[in-house]
C-alpha positions, -999 to +999 in steps of 0.1 A: +000+000+000+013+035-009+012+061+019+018+098+022+036+105+054+064+124+071+100+114+072+121+130+100+154+146+094+174+174+110+193+173+142+186+166+179+160+192+191+158+206+156+133+185+137+128+188+100+103+167+081+100+157+044+066+149+032+070+118+011+051+091-008+063+057+002+055+020+005+039+014+039+063-015+045+093+008+045+107+023+076+098+059+086+130+074+073+137+048+047+135+048+009+106+067-007+089+070-041+086+107-043+092+138-021+063+162-021+076+189+001+088+197+036+077+209+070+099+229+094+081+232+127+108+254+143+110+279+114+119+315+125+121+348+107+120+344+070+123+306+070+096+288+051+075+267+075+056+246+050+063+239+013+041+212-004+033+204-040-005+201-037-010+190-073+013+159-069-003+151-035-038+151-052-024+129-080-012+103-055-045+105-035-064+098-068-041+068-074-053+054-041-026+065-017-035+066+020-025+098+039-014+100+075-034+122+099-006+148+103+002+149+066-035+154+059-036+184+083-005+199+065-021+194+031-052+212+042-030+241+055-011+242+022-044+244+003-054+274+024-021+292+017-026+289-021-037+324-031-061+325-060-053+353-084-079+380-082-090+391-117-090+429-119-123+443-131-118+461-163-137+493-165 
C-alpha cells in the first residue's frame, strides 16, 4: 500500500520533516517513491515553515494512496495558503 507521510530529518532538538510518498512497509526514514515537500516546525524569521506540492499530492490520492493524519492536516493548511489570483475588473 502506498502512503503519504512524514520522514524525519534534522538534528537533535531541531526536527525537519520531508513529506513523502512511500510504501507502507518501508521504515519511517527509509526509501521513498517521491518527495512532495517539507515541513519545518521550528522555522523562525523568513524561513519557510511549509512547502508542499499540492498537485502531486492530489495525484497520489487519486491513485489510491493513504495519507497520515498529520500529513492530511498539513495538506489542508497548504491548500489554504494557495492564493487564488484576483481578476482585476476592467472598466
